[in-house]
GURONU-992713 format. One record per residue (C-alpha): residue number from 1; residue in one letter; x, y, z. Coordinates in Angstrom, 3 decimals. Example, Ala and Ser with C-alpha at 12.3 -4.5 7.8 and 13.67 -1.06 7.14 Angstrom:
BEGIN
{1; A; {12.300; -4.500; 7.800}}
{2; S; {13.670; -1.060; 7.140}}
***
This chain:
BEGIN
{1; M; {-0.002; 0.064; -0.004}}
{2; S; {1.443; 3.406; -1.087}}
{3; P; {2.300; 6.070; 1.732}}
{4; D; {-0.488; 8.254; 0.566}}
{5; I; {-2.918; 5.555; 1.191}}
{6; A; {-1.526; 4.748; 4.518}}
{7; L; {-1.702; 8.483; 5.547}}
{8; G; {-5.457; 8.542; 4.518}}
{9; I; {-6.143; 5.742; 6.732}}
{10; T; {-4.771; 7.395; 9.709}}
{11; L; {-6.456; 10.710; 9.285}}
{12; S; {-10.261; 10.116; 9.618}}
{13; P; {-13.009; 7.583; 8.457}}
{14; V; {-13.431; 9.860; 5.283}}
{15; G; {-9.850; 9.708; 4.490}}
{16; F; {-10.087; 5.870; 4.974}}
{17; F; {-12.866; 5.366; 2.545}}
{18; D; {-11.247; 7.811; 0.118}}
{19; A; {-7.872; 5.836; 0.311}}
{20; F; {-9.612; 2.507; -0.108}}
{21; K; {-11.270; 3.593; -3.116}}
{22; R; {-7.887; 4.892; -4.685}}
{23; W; {-6.352; 1.617; -3.824}}
{24; R; {-9.146; -0.356; -5.585}}
{25; L; {-8.743; 1.902; -8.703}}
{26; A; {-4.942; 1.499; -8.457}}
{27; R; {-5.382; -2.354; -8.507}}
{28; K; {-7.444; -2.180; -11.689}}
{29; G; {-4.820; -0.034; -13.381}}
{30; M; {-7.320; 2.947; -13.369}}
{31; S; {-5.389; 5.111; -10.985}}
{32; S; {-1.979; 5.717; -9.812}}
{33; G; {-2.982; 5.618; -6.224}}
{34; K; {-1.654; 9.029; -5.608}}
{35; K; {-3.738; 11.914; -4.491}}
{36; R; {-3.460; 15.423; -5.915}}
{37; R; {-1.952; 17.818; -3.251}}
{38; V; {-4.342; 20.590; -2.205}}
{39; Q; {-4.131; 23.484; 0.005}}
{40; S; {-5.331; 22.922; 3.537}}
{41; D; {-7.401; 25.669; 4.868}}
{42; G; {-6.662; 24.463; 8.436}}
{43; G; {-10.149; 24.255; 9.792}}
{44; V; {-9.352; 24.174; 13.490}}
{45; A; {-6.516; 26.647; 13.334}}
{46; S; {-8.458; 28.958; 11.083}}
{47; S; {-11.419; 29.098; 13.502}}
{48; L; {-9.145; 29.733; 16.561}}
{49; D; {-7.414; 32.618; 14.538}}
{50; R; {-10.805; 34.188; 14.091}}
{51; S; {-12.670; 33.322; 17.324}}
{52; P; {-13.916; 36.369; 19.271}}
{53; W; {-13.397; 34.367; 22.386}}
{54; V; {-9.848; 33.605; 21.949}}
{55; R; {-9.434; 37.526; 21.070}}
{56; F; {-11.155; 38.511; 24.355}}
{57; A; {-8.775; 36.127; 26.316}}
{58; L; {-5.789; 37.901; 24.581}}
{59; Y; {-7.106; 41.299; 25.577}}
{60; L; {-7.670; 40.177; 29.086}}
{61; T; {-4.191; 38.449; 29.219}}
{62; F; {-2.629; 41.571; 27.901}}
{63; C; {-4.347; 43.915; 30.460}}
{64; A; {-3.378; 41.756; 33.437}}
{65; A; {0.200; 41.130; 32.159}}
{66; A; {0.725; 44.853; 31.686}}
{67; S; {-0.527; 45.578; 35.247}}
{68; V; {1.819; 42.892; 36.757}}
{69; L; {4.663; 44.163; 34.710}}
{70; I; {4.107; 47.791; 35.748}}
{71; M; {3.706; 46.981; 39.281}}
{72; K; {6.864; 44.795; 39.641}}
{73; G; {8.842; 47.155; 37.556}}
{74; V; {7.873; 50.623; 38.721}}
{75; S; {11.012; 52.637; 40.022}}
{76; T; {11.709; 53.093; 43.585}}
{77; L; {9.626; 55.731; 45.250}}
{78; D; {11.818; 57.565; 47.780}}
{79; G; {10.435; 59.455; 50.681}}
{80; F; {7.525; 57.007; 51.417}}
{81; D; {7.111; 54.123; 53.948}}
{82; E; {6.670; 50.591; 52.922}}
{83; L; {2.884; 50.815; 53.087}}
{84; T; {2.563; 53.913; 51.067}}
{85; V; {4.926; 52.420; 48.469}}
{86; E; {2.773; 49.182; 48.138}}
{87; A; {-0.275; 51.359; 47.725}}
{88; K; {1.472; 53.478; 45.119}}
{89; R; {2.425; 50.306; 43.299}}
{90; L; {-1.143; 49.157; 43.252}}
{91; D; {-2.207; 52.381; 41.918}}
{92; F; {0.123; 52.186; 39.013}}
{93; A; {-0.970; 48.652; 38.061}}
{94; L; {-4.487; 50.061; 37.986}}
{95; Y; {-3.388; 52.762; 35.768}}
{96; A; {-1.533; 50.213; 33.473}}
{97; F; {-4.698; 48.077; 33.432}}
{98; F; {-6.990; 50.895; 32.036}}
{99; I; {-4.404; 52.212; 29.644}}
{100; A; {-3.986; 48.542; 28.273}}
{101; L; {-7.745; 48.119; 28.237}}
{102; S; {-8.119; 51.283; 26.177}}
{103; G; {-5.393; 49.955; 23.843}}
{104; A; {-7.424; 46.819; 23.353}}
{105; A; {-10.528; 48.823; 22.480}}
{106; V; {-8.852; 50.893; 20.080}}
{107; L; {-7.350; 47.807; 18.336}}
{108; E; {-10.898; 46.096; 18.159}}
{109; L; {-12.908; 48.984; 17.126}}
{110; N; {-10.618; 50.931; 14.678}}
{111; L; {-7.805; 48.607; 13.561}}
{112; D; {-9.819; 45.885; 12.043}}
{113; L; {-6.976; 44.770; 9.758}}
{114; A; {-5.212; 43.197; 12.912}}
{115; A; {-8.386; 42.625; 14.821}}
{116; R; {-9.698; 40.146; 12.235}}
{117; R; {-6.717; 37.744; 12.858}}
{118; N; {-6.019; 36.708; 16.332}}
{119; G; {-2.356; 35.775; 15.479}}
{120; R; {-1.874; 39.584; 14.535}}
{121; V; {-3.462; 40.528; 17.698}}
{122; M; {-1.123; 38.528; 19.739}}
{123; L; {1.825; 39.931; 17.775}}
{124; M; {0.680; 43.467; 18.599}}
{125; L; {0.011; 42.982; 22.228}}
{126; G; {2.941; 40.634; 22.821}}
{127; G; {5.258; 43.001; 20.988}}
{128; I; {4.206; 45.910; 23.376}}
{129; L; {4.862; 43.729; 26.559}}
{130; V; {8.205; 42.596; 25.393}}
{131; H; {9.145; 46.241; 24.720}}
{132; L; {8.110; 46.991; 28.392}}
{133; A; {9.967; 43.939; 29.606}}
{134; L; {13.206; 45.180; 27.802}}
{135; M; {12.604; 48.586; 28.900}}
{136; R; {12.443; 47.626; 32.550}}
{137; G; {15.582; 45.210; 32.177}}
{138; F; {17.736; 47.925; 30.817}}
{139; G; {16.376; 50.305; 33.634}}
{140; L; {17.674; 47.690; 36.239}}
{141; I; {21.070; 47.706; 34.529}}
{142; A; {21.331; 51.500; 34.885}}
{143; E; {20.152; 51.243; 38.471}}
{144; V; {22.656; 48.621; 39.457}}
{145; N; {25.581; 50.106; 37.628}}
{146; R; {24.494; 53.756; 39.060}}
{147; L; {24.777; 55.004; 35.390}}
{148; P; {24.381; 58.905; 34.980}}
{149; L; {20.983; 60.461; 33.832}}
{150; E; {22.049; 60.706; 30.215}}
{151; F; {23.336; 57.100; 30.084}}
{152; G; {20.476; 55.497; 31.884}}
{153; F; {17.826; 57.378; 29.828}}
{154; L; {19.408; 56.789; 26.367}}
{155; L; {19.766; 53.016; 27.184}}
{156; T; {15.960; 52.819; 26.808}}
{157; P; {14.804; 50.840; 23.708}}
{158; F; {12.404; 53.559; 22.402}}
{159; V; {11.561; 52.043; 19.074}}
{160; L; {11.618; 48.176; 19.233}}
{161; A; {7.892; 47.475; 19.253}}
{162; P; {7.143; 50.286; 16.586}}
{163; M; {9.896; 48.872; 14.212}}
{164; I; {8.485; 45.394; 14.547}}
{165; H; {4.918; 46.314; 14.068}}
{166; T; {5.516; 48.627; 11.084}}
{167; V; {7.632; 46.308; 9.090}}
{168; L; {5.183; 43.490; 9.697}}
{169; L; {1.790; 44.875; 9.874}}
{170; G; {1.960; 48.294; 8.560}}
{171; R; {2.158; 51.965; 9.343}}
{172; A; {-1.031; 52.432; 11.081}}
{173; L; {-0.314; 49.598; 13.678}}
{174; G; {3.216; 51.105; 14.028}}
{175; I; {1.753; 54.324; 15.078}}
{176; F; {-0.706; 52.463; 17.492}}
{177; S; {2.218; 50.755; 18.941}}
{178; S; {4.411; 53.908; 19.355}}
{179; I; {1.390; 55.679; 21.315}}
{180; Y; {0.884; 52.608; 23.693}}
{181; V; {4.490; 51.739; 24.503}}
{182; T; {4.762; 55.445; 25.316}}
{183; L; {1.701; 55.567; 27.580}}
{184; L; {2.437; 52.397; 29.379}}
{185; G; {6.231; 53.093; 29.581}}
{186; V; {5.942; 56.293; 31.196}}
{187; L; {4.767; 54.526; 34.447}}
{188; L; {8.282; 52.691; 34.560}}
{189; V; {10.472; 55.827; 34.650}}
{190; P; {11.253; 58.079; 37.543}}
{191; V; {8.941; 60.911; 38.129}}
{192; D; {11.536; 63.555; 37.225}}
{193; E; {11.994; 61.868; 33.855}}
{194; K; {8.428; 61.192; 32.810}}
{195; G; {7.732; 64.403; 30.823}}
{196; M; {10.958; 63.813; 28.881}}
{197; Y; {10.135; 60.234; 28.265}}
{198; L; {6.824; 61.073; 26.729}}
{199; A; {8.226; 63.362; 24.219}}
{200; V; {11.411; 61.455; 23.249}}
{201; S; {9.588; 58.003; 23.025}}
{202; L; {6.574; 59.215; 21.079}}
{203; L; {8.706; 61.423; 18.612}}
{204; C; {11.382; 58.587; 18.118}}
{205; G; {8.661; 55.982; 17.419}}
{206; L; {6.960; 58.170; 14.879}}
{207; V; {10.396; 58.787; 13.237}}
{208; A; {11.031; 55.128; 12.884}}
{209; V; {7.515; 54.444; 11.710}}
{210; Q; {7.829; 57.011; 8.869}}
{211; A; {11.226; 55.794; 8.010}}
{212; L; {10.068; 52.332; 7.545}}
{213; H; {7.044; 53.062; 5.338}}
{214; Q; {7.190; 50.478; 2.451}}
{215; T; {10.229; 48.862; 3.603}}
{216; R; {11.874; 46.781; 0.779}}
{217; R; {15.465; 46.647; 1.877}}
{218; R; {17.235; 45.801; 4.982}}
{219; V; {19.257; 48.853; 4.907}}
{220; Q; {16.169; 50.802; 5.541}}
{221; L; {15.992; 49.265; 9.180}}
{222; L; {19.522; 50.569; 9.794}}
{223; R; {18.521; 53.943; 8.451}}
{224; A; {15.235; 53.944; 10.697}}
{225; G; {17.443; 53.047; 13.762}}
{226; F; {19.900; 55.853; 13.141}}
{227; Y; {17.179; 58.423; 12.653}}
{228; S; {15.586; 57.371; 15.859}}
{229; G; {18.877; 57.287; 17.786}}
{230; L; {19.600; 60.751; 16.288}}
{231; M; {16.296; 62.251; 17.530}}
{232; A; {16.595; 60.753; 20.916}}
{233; L; {20.002; 62.344; 20.945}}
{234; V; {18.837; 65.813; 19.877}}
{235; L; {15.722; 65.679; 22.399}}
{236; S; {17.950; 64.741; 25.292}}
{237; M; {20.345; 67.772; 24.602}}
{238; I; {17.156; 70.161; 24.215}}
{239; F; {15.645; 68.859; 27.521}}
{240; G; {18.858; 69.134; 29.400}}
{241; A; {19.571; 65.346; 29.879}}
{242; I; {22.892; 65.951; 28.130}}
{243; D; {24.253; 69.329; 29.541}}
{244; L; {25.950; 71.195; 26.808}}
{245; R; {26.555; 74.109; 29.008}}
{246; S; {29.301; 72.407; 30.843}}
{247; L; {31.227; 71.924; 27.492}}
{248; M; {31.893; 75.769; 27.420}}
{249; Q; {33.925; 75.787; 30.894}}
{250; P; {37.741; 75.405; 30.777}}
{251; D; {39.289; 72.108; 31.280}}
{252; A; {35.950; 70.270; 30.015}}
{253; M; {37.588; 67.313; 28.608}}
{254; H; {35.696; 65.022; 30.885}}
{255; E; {32.405; 66.529; 29.863}}
{256; W; {33.268; 66.267; 26.348}}
{257; K; {33.940; 62.607; 26.849}}
{258; L; {30.709; 62.142; 28.483}}
{259; V; {28.901; 63.636; 25.743}}
{260; G; {30.892; 61.561; 23.164}}
{261; L; {29.878; 58.446; 25.184}}
{262; A; {26.151; 59.517; 25.375}}
{263; S; {25.891; 60.185; 21.610}}
{264; A; {27.710; 56.739; 20.836}}
{265; M; {25.035; 55.092; 23.162}}
{266; A; {22.092; 56.975; 21.564}}
{267; L; {22.957; 56.218; 18.034}}
{268; G; {24.281; 52.620; 18.853}}
{269; M; {21.025; 51.849; 20.726}}
{270; G; {19.029; 52.856; 17.554}}
{271; I; {21.269; 50.817; 15.362}}
{272; G; {21.458; 47.734; 17.626}}
{273; I; {17.516; 47.685; 17.796}}
{274; A; {17.392; 47.852; 14.147}}
{275; L; {19.787; 44.764; 13.769}}
{276; L; {17.915; 42.924; 16.248}}
{277; V; {14.622; 43.542; 14.364}}
{278; S; {16.257; 42.508; 11.212}}
{279; G; {17.658; 39.259; 12.582}}
{280; F; {14.302; 38.303; 14.258}}
{281; L; {12.147; 39.169; 11.084}}
{282; P; {12.294; 35.687; 9.323}}
{283; V; {11.348; 34.208; 12.738}}
{284; L; {8.413; 36.396; 13.337}}
{285; E; {7.230; 36.040; 9.689}}
{286; G; {7.442; 32.102; 9.826}}
{287; L; {5.737; 32.061; 13.393}}
{288; F; {2.641; 34.449; 12.658}}
{289; K; {2.459; 33.626; 8.896}}
{290; L; {3.333; 36.934; 7.567}}
{291; T; {5.475; 38.313; 4.600}}
{292; T; {7.194; 41.492; 4.508}}
{293; D; {8.143; 43.327; 1.292}}
{294; I; {11.645; 42.319; 1.991}}
{295; S; {10.742; 38.721; 1.638}}
{296; W; {8.565; 39.378; -1.449}}
{297; L; {11.603; 40.820; -3.180}}
{298; E; {13.590; 37.790; -2.248}}
{299; L; {10.952; 35.438; -3.683}}
{300; S; {10.707; 37.565; -7.036}}
{301; D; {14.138; 36.078; -7.959}}
{302; L; {13.453; 34.689; -11.580}}
{303; N; {16.304; 31.941; -11.053}}
{304; H; {13.715; 29.909; -8.805}}
{305; R; {13.648; 26.390; -10.275}}
{306; L; {9.947; 26.495; -11.190}}
{307; L; {10.513; 29.831; -13.071}}
{308; R; {13.554; 28.355; -14.828}}
{309; R; {11.327; 25.449; -15.823}}
{310; L; {8.754; 27.890; -16.986}}
{311; Q; {11.242; 29.772; -19.023}}
{312; L; {12.610; 26.669; -20.901}}
{313; E; {9.293; 24.528; -21.250}}
{314; A; {6.760; 27.123; -21.647}}
{315; P; {8.514; 30.272; -23.039}}
{316; G; {5.155; 31.863; -24.218}}
{317; T; {3.671; 31.454; -20.585}}
{318; F; {6.725; 32.835; -19.017}}
{319; H; {6.550; 36.062; -21.129}}
{320; H; {2.829; 36.309; -20.414}}
{321; S; {3.676; 36.127; -16.750}}
{322; L; {6.322; 38.866; -16.925}}
{323; V; {3.849; 41.153; -18.752}}
{324; V; {1.096; 40.362; -16.121}}
{325; A; {3.608; 41.064; -13.315}}
{326; S; {4.297; 44.559; -14.712}}
{327; L; {0.502; 45.245; -15.190}}
{328; S; {-0.466; 44.143; -11.717}}
{329; E; {2.343; 45.654; -9.887}}
{330; A; {1.763; 49.164; -11.557}}
{331; A; {-2.064; 48.963; -10.735}}
{332; A; {-1.178; 47.727; -7.189}}
{333; E; {0.826; 50.839; -6.463}}
{334; A; {-2.019; 53.047; -7.890}}
{335; V; {-4.586; 51.607; -5.383}}
{336; G; {-2.346; 51.153; -2.436}}
{337; A; {-2.305; 47.411; -2.538}}
{338; N; {0.877; 45.189; -1.975}}
{339; A; {2.705; 45.658; -5.339}}
{340; A; {5.580; 43.370; -4.450}}
{341; M; {3.250; 40.419; -3.735}}
{342; C; {1.308; 41.089; -6.929}}
{343; R; {4.562; 40.899; -8.882}}
{344; V; {5.558; 37.563; -7.312}}
{345; G; {2.111; 36.084; -7.565}}
{346; A; {1.984; 36.969; -11.250}}
{347; Y; {5.189; 35.411; -11.655}}
{348; Y; {3.735; 31.994; -10.478}}
{349; H; {0.000; 32.146; -11.325}}
{350; D; {0.367; 30.013; -14.392}}
{351; I; {2.901; 27.443; -13.430}}
{352; G; {0.355; 24.689; -13.789}}
{353; K; {0.797; 24.899; -17.366}}
{354; L; {4.016; 23.158; -17.017}}
{355; K; {2.270; 19.889; -16.988}}
{356; K; {0.953; 20.250; -20.624}}
{357; P; {2.558; 23.485; -22.016}}
{358; E; {1.796; 22.457; -25.761}}
{359; Y; {-2.001; 22.737; -25.054}}
{360; F; {-1.861; 26.503; -24.520}}
{361; I; {-1.707; 28.727; -27.518}}
{362; E; {1.047; 30.996; -26.200}}
{363; N; {3.318; 28.123; -26.427}}
{364; Q; {2.419; 26.790; -29.675}}
{365; S; {4.669; 27.743; -32.599}}
{366; D; {3.202; 29.002; -35.856}}
{367; G; {2.258; 26.327; -38.304}}
{368; A; {2.363; 23.593; -35.714}}
{369; E; {-0.703; 21.338; -35.182}}
{370; N; {-3.022; 22.252; -32.470}}
{371; P; {-3.793; 19.289; -30.131}}
{372; H; {-7.255; 20.813; -29.342}}
{373; D; {-8.256; 19.965; -32.847}}
{374; S; {-8.490; 16.322; -32.184}}
{375; L; {-10.196; 16.665; -28.836}}
{376; T; {-13.820; 17.378; -27.786}}
{377; P; {-14.495; 20.718; -26.378}}
{378; T; {-15.391; 19.104; -23.123}}
{379; M; {-11.930; 17.521; -22.884}}
{380; S; {-10.142; 20.547; -24.088}}
{381; A; {-11.930; 22.613; -21.298}}
{382; L; {-10.985; 19.928; -18.816}}
{383; I; {-7.262; 20.304; -19.761}}
{384; I; {-7.401; 24.050; -19.645}}
{385; T; {-9.085; 24.373; -16.298}}
{386; A; {-6.824; 21.714; -14.839}}
{387; H; {-3.724; 24.053; -14.876}}
{388; V; {-5.240; 25.748; -11.717}}
{389; K; {-5.056; 22.452; -9.755}}
{390; D; {-1.755; 21.392; -11.267}}
{391; G; {-0.294; 24.832; -10.321}}
{392; V; {-1.361; 24.295; -6.666}}
{393; D; {0.053; 20.880; -6.587}}
{394; L; {3.410; 22.215; -7.882}}
{395; A; {3.342; 25.072; -5.729}}
{396; L; {2.724; 22.956; -2.570}}
{397; K; {5.500; 20.446; -3.702}}
{398; N; {7.996; 23.482; -3.921}}
{399; K; {6.788; 25.059; -0.720}}
{400; L; {5.702; 28.466; -2.197}}
{401; N; {4.243; 31.076; -0.092}}
{402; P; {0.673; 30.557; 0.943}}
{403; R; {-0.372; 33.728; -0.553}}
{404; V; {1.097; 32.731; -3.802}}
{405; I; {-0.811; 29.559; -3.756}}
{406; D; {-4.002; 31.554; -3.104}}
{407; V; {-3.270; 33.705; -6.279}}
{408; I; {-2.847; 30.384; -8.273}}
{409; R; {-6.212; 29.163; -7.042}}
{410; E; {-8.103; 32.380; -7.362}}
{411; H; {-6.748; 34.057; -10.466}}
{412; H; {-9.491; 32.448; -12.772}}
{413; G; {-12.147; 32.309; -10.085}}
{414; D; {-14.959; 30.259; -11.291}}
{415; S; {-15.204; 31.926; -14.704}}
{416; L; {-16.234; 30.292; -17.867}}
{417; V; {-13.814; 28.997; -20.469}}
{418; T; {-15.917; 30.737; -23.269}}
{419; Y; {-14.188; 29.635; -26.225}}
{420; F; {-14.672; 25.891; -25.886}}
{421; Y; {-17.992; 26.401; -24.336}}
{422; R; {-19.340; 28.265; -27.422}}
{423; R; {-17.512; 25.505; -29.504}}
{424; A; {-19.550; 22.784; -27.678}}
{425; R; {-22.729; 24.559; -28.290}}
{426; E; {-22.061; 25.155; -31.969}}
{427; Q; {-21.391; 21.287; -32.316}}
{428; K; {-24.432; 20.443; -30.430}}
{429; K; {-26.310; 22.721; -32.759}}
{430; A; {-24.991; 21.101; -35.730}}
{431; E; {-25.927; 17.684; -34.373}}
{432; M; {-29.482; 18.990; -33.628}}
{433; E; {-29.786; 19.849; -37.257}}
{434; K; {-28.807; 16.332; -38.169}}
{435; V; {-31.391; 15.150; -35.708}}
{436; E; {-33.971; 17.185; -37.515}}
{437; K; {-33.065; 15.703; -40.778}}
{438; G; {-33.304; 12.087; -39.282}}
{439; L; {-29.763; 11.600; -39.599}}
{440; E; {-28.854; 11.258; -36.060}}
{441; N; {-30.301; 9.699; -32.987}}
{442; P; {-31.489; 12.383; -30.135}}
{443; E; {-30.037; 10.016; -27.557}}
{444; D; {-26.600; 10.373; -28.975}}
{445; L; {-26.553; 14.167; -28.648}}
{446; P; {-23.668; 15.409; -26.306}}
{447; K; {-24.705; 17.132; -23.031}}
{448; V; {-23.241; 20.660; -22.694}}
{449; D; {-23.274; 21.658; -19.123}}
{450; E; {-22.027; 25.024; -18.211}}
{451; K; {-20.507; 23.655; -14.995}}
{452; N; {-18.030; 21.607; -16.979}}
{453; F; {-16.707; 24.682; -18.599}}
{454; R; {-16.025; 26.671; -15.567}}
{455; Y; {-12.766; 26.814; -13.372}}
{456; P; {-12.774; 25.175; -9.894}}
{457; G; {-12.561; 28.622; -8.023}}
{458; P; {-12.645; 30.163; -5.409}}
{459; T; {-13.192; 33.721; -6.692}}
{460; P; {-10.458; 36.204; -5.616}}
{461; R; {-10.373; 37.117; -1.965}}
{462; S; {-7.806; 39.762; -1.655}}
{463; R; {-7.192; 43.135; -3.634}}
{464; E; {-3.911; 41.681; -4.845}}
{465; S; {-5.581; 38.407; -6.379}}
{466; G; {-8.461; 40.635; -7.889}}
{467; I; {-5.737; 42.763; -9.645}}
{468; I; {-3.735; 39.764; -11.035}}
{469; S; {-7.100; 38.232; -12.213}}
{470; L; {-7.852; 41.276; -14.331}}
{471; A; {-4.264; 41.728; -15.542}}
{472; D; {-4.199; 38.104; -16.674}}
{473; A; {-7.395; 38.482; -18.634}}
{474; I; {-6.420; 41.774; -20.132}}
{475; E; {-3.035; 40.734; -21.189}}
{476; S; {-4.249; 37.633; -23.000}}
{477; A; {-6.969; 39.546; -24.849}}
{478; S; {-4.773; 42.439; -25.775}}
{479; R; {-2.843; 40.092; -28.089}}
{480; T; {-5.848; 39.898; -30.381}}
{481; I; {-5.839; 43.574; -31.112}}
{482; K; {-4.664; 44.395; -34.592}}
{483; K; {-3.175; 47.719; -35.044}}
{484; P; {-3.793; 48.904; -31.414}}
{485; T; {-4.994; 52.430; -30.804}}
{486; P; {-5.707; 54.109; -27.319}}
{487; A; {-9.461; 53.859; -28.167}}
{488; K; {-9.301; 50.040; -28.944}}
{489; I; {-7.268; 49.475; -25.640}}
{490; R; {-9.714; 51.363; -23.695}}
{491; S; {-12.568; 49.584; -25.017}}
{492; L; {-10.927; 46.240; -24.387}}
{493; V; {-10.212; 46.967; -20.823}}
{494; D; {-13.597; 48.441; -19.993}}
{495; D; {-15.384; 45.394; -21.619}}
{496; I; {-13.174; 42.862; -19.641}}
{497; V; {-13.618; 44.542; -16.283}}
{498; E; {-17.392; 44.911; -16.869}}
{499; A; {-17.679; 41.334; -17.867}}
{500; R; {-15.885; 40.139; -14.615}}
{501; V; {-17.867; 42.456; -12.357}}
{502; S; {-21.248; 41.310; -13.831}}
{503; D; {-20.039; 37.611; -13.557}}
{504; G; {-19.432; 38.206; -9.882}}
{505; Q; {-15.739; 37.390; -10.025}}
{506; L; {-14.700; 40.336; -7.943}}
{507; D; {-17.351; 40.218; -5.299}}
{508; N; {-15.184; 39.043; -2.584}}
{509; C; {-11.822; 40.896; -3.353}}
{510; L; {-12.392; 44.303; -1.594}}
{511; L; {-11.785; 46.363; -4.775}}
{512; T; {-13.952; 49.471; -4.657}}
{513; I; {-15.346; 51.257; -7.762}}
{514; R; {-12.794; 53.880; -7.142}}
{515; D; {-10.160; 51.296; -7.181}}
{516; L; {-11.491; 49.840; -10.366}}
{517; A; {-11.286; 52.950; -12.202}}
{518; K; {-7.869; 53.473; -11.244}}
{519; V; {-6.914; 50.072; -12.075}}
{520; K; {-8.244; 50.419; -15.564}}
{521; D; {-6.543; 53.895; -16.129}}
{522; V; {-3.201; 52.172; -15.137}}
{523; F; {-3.853; 49.136; -17.378}}
{524; C; {-4.573; 51.349; -20.358}}
{525; K; {-1.631; 53.309; -19.889}}
{526; T; {0.676; 50.466; -19.427}}
{527; L; {-0.650; 48.671; -22.436}}
{528; R; {-0.379; 51.604; -24.624}}
{529; S; {3.488; 51.798; -23.765}}
{530; M; {3.833; 48.060; -24.491}}
{531; L; {1.885; 47.862; -27.702}}
{532; H; {3.127; 50.865; -29.203}}
{533; S; {3.943; 50.983; -32.968}}
{534; R; {7.621; 51.757; -34.469}}
{535; I; {8.399; 53.775; -37.460}}
{536; D; {9.918; 52.059; -40.664}}
{537; Y; {13.572; 52.687; -40.969}}
{538; P; {14.696; 53.700; -44.618}}
{539; K; {17.275; 51.640; -46.190}}
{540; D; {20.784; 53.002; -46.691}}
{541; D; {21.083; 54.684; -50.017}}
{542; E; {24.624; 53.256; -50.807}}
{543; K; {23.501; 49.708; -49.872}}
{544; G; {20.559; 50.052; -52.107}}
{545; R; {22.652; 50.942; -55.007}}
{546; K; {25.029; 48.227; -54.536}}
{547; S; {22.188; 45.723; -54.346}}
{548; D; {20.667; 47.034; -57.650}}
{549; L; {24.015; 46.764; -59.377}}
{550; E; {24.548; 43.301; -58.305}}
{551; K; {20.997; 42.369; -59.465}}
{552; R; {21.606; 43.834; -62.908}}
{553; A; {24.934; 42.035; -63.194}}
{554; A; {23.332; 38.703; -62.320}}
{555; A; {20.631; 39.184; -65.008}}
{556; E; {23.228; 40.163; -67.761}}
{557; K; {25.242; 37.161; -66.924}}
{558; S; {22.230; 34.740; -67.036}}
{559; K; {21.479; 36.322; -70.599}}
{560; A; {24.984; 35.919; -71.948}}
{561; P; {25.962; 32.995; -74.390}}
{562; K; {27.640; 30.272; -72.717}}
{563; A; {30.594; 28.078; -73.974}}
{564; N; {30.599; 24.364; -74.332}}
{565; G; {33.220; 22.112; -73.605}}
{566; N; {34.738; 22.427; -77.158}}
{567; G; {34.786; 26.229; -76.984}}
{568; D; {31.691; 26.733; -79.194}}
{569; Q; {29.000; 29.133; -77.818}}
{570; Q; {25.435; 28.104; -77.547}}
{571; T; {22.328; 30.393; -76.726}}
{572; A; {20.243; 29.953; -73.742}}
{573; K; {17.208; 27.621; -74.268}}
{574; P; {13.888; 28.898; -73.108}}
{575; A; {12.483; 27.630; -69.863}}
{576; V; {10.377; 24.627; -69.875}}
{577; P; {6.861; 25.301; -68.206}}
{578; D; {6.325; 23.600; -64.922}}
{579; P; {4.273; 20.298; -65.057}}
{580; P; {1.282; 21.369; -63.268}}
{581; A; {0.981; 24.473; -65.645}}
{582; T; {1.357; 22.064; -68.729}}
{583; D; {-1.189; 19.760; -67.489}}
{584; A; {-3.664; 22.777; -66.997}}
{585; L; {-3.024; 23.863; -70.557}}
{586; K; {-3.644; 20.477; -71.899}}
{587; S; {-6.873; 20.099; -70.001}}
{588; A; {-7.984; 23.503; -71.334}}
{589; N; {-7.049; 22.730; -74.788}}
{590; P; {-7.931; 19.007; -75.559}}
***
């Protein structure tokens, strides 16, 4: 018994019967005994990831953990007895609980992008708690070593959580993180530093968030860390944490040394946090099923083995994918979608055609026999639609990103293979005419079911999938335009988008009417630049004269009398007419 069948037996009773059925078919030679790879939706994990009860538990845990962390980590309160200090700690814990509760409410009510997924909520709240814990840890280091104010204050990791959340979840959640690590962190600093901490933490976080907008290179992380460290240094000088007046005194070498160490600490802390975030990004992406623009650019390498196979075995499909990538990336940038993901998804959306590349017209050479000519329309449609399932199978085998697999599944939705459906109906109509003439039996007529000519779906469920779906259809159709003009291109784009909308293919992809208008404008502009015409270059006059002289010399040489072997000259004989022409003359004049 094959390993796949054994696996099916251990999974569930349904898997057992399915495996047993495949085993019986394999025994009869009607099946290979293997099961096509399919993308698992992860029923239990998906339900937990979207469960409101799990999200409520995460919010409650965050509020309680923030309270305990603040209560245990609040700075020593000098001048109070032990009972008063404990009462103050409880007060601070209560402050932290309600601040954390307000953060959970903001996250739930306004930032639905994160609140829809419990994994992202955990990343948000967990990042804030880790930030506070590290902040308290560095504070203890400063207290134990009795570091000066400028050293202890600048040792605070102001931008850790904002940088992580901006790169992984976007700018809006990065701003949220900057605000709430500031509001909660201010409870951990001494009383005389609270105002300065509020200003420095908030401004450094916002600088880091702005510097990391649309992060596509790891060097941007280092740049953001440097900018945030520079901001912390400048604000510390403005607020007096670093005393610049002492530098003007005579014999201020020691003060210059302290300022230099403080500057190095501020900049080094910012760059060090950036390096830490850069190192942990791959771990966090894998743990929370996220993909940054940095990873998308790494995945866009055309030297991937699937893309190399596509280039060699299906060059027409490979070129089509490159054009779709350019179209979808430009459209995604216009509407604020993930342009890097659109490019990568477009590269891989048709890899299923590697199974039978010769059945797709872009891979057929001119004059070659079309294999669909010997197939029924139903069989042709089955082969065409199968490239979606074959693509998912190849993507799972090569461990592609799950969002790329979603694009492969969704880029045709459940649309109709129109060409073969119409061909099947025309054949049935021709057969009906034979039945009316009594030449065919009505029971022998083929059944034309529209379901057999539709892709398996589902329809696009993200803006990126919807854009790639439109770009795929428009690029294919644009190849049929003869002598393209802006009016023809615009009409084609409008017709295809309208057809997709009326067919319900874009109902679930979150593209608005305004987004579609921008997408159509970008498609038209890009296609006009791709399908532009070129001028006819005139031939060089000197080359033209030389070719004319050569032709004349060859003609005169053919007309000149030739010498035979004995030195005599003989004239050229008239050409004998071709046999077909001679036969035609004979038949015309008997």
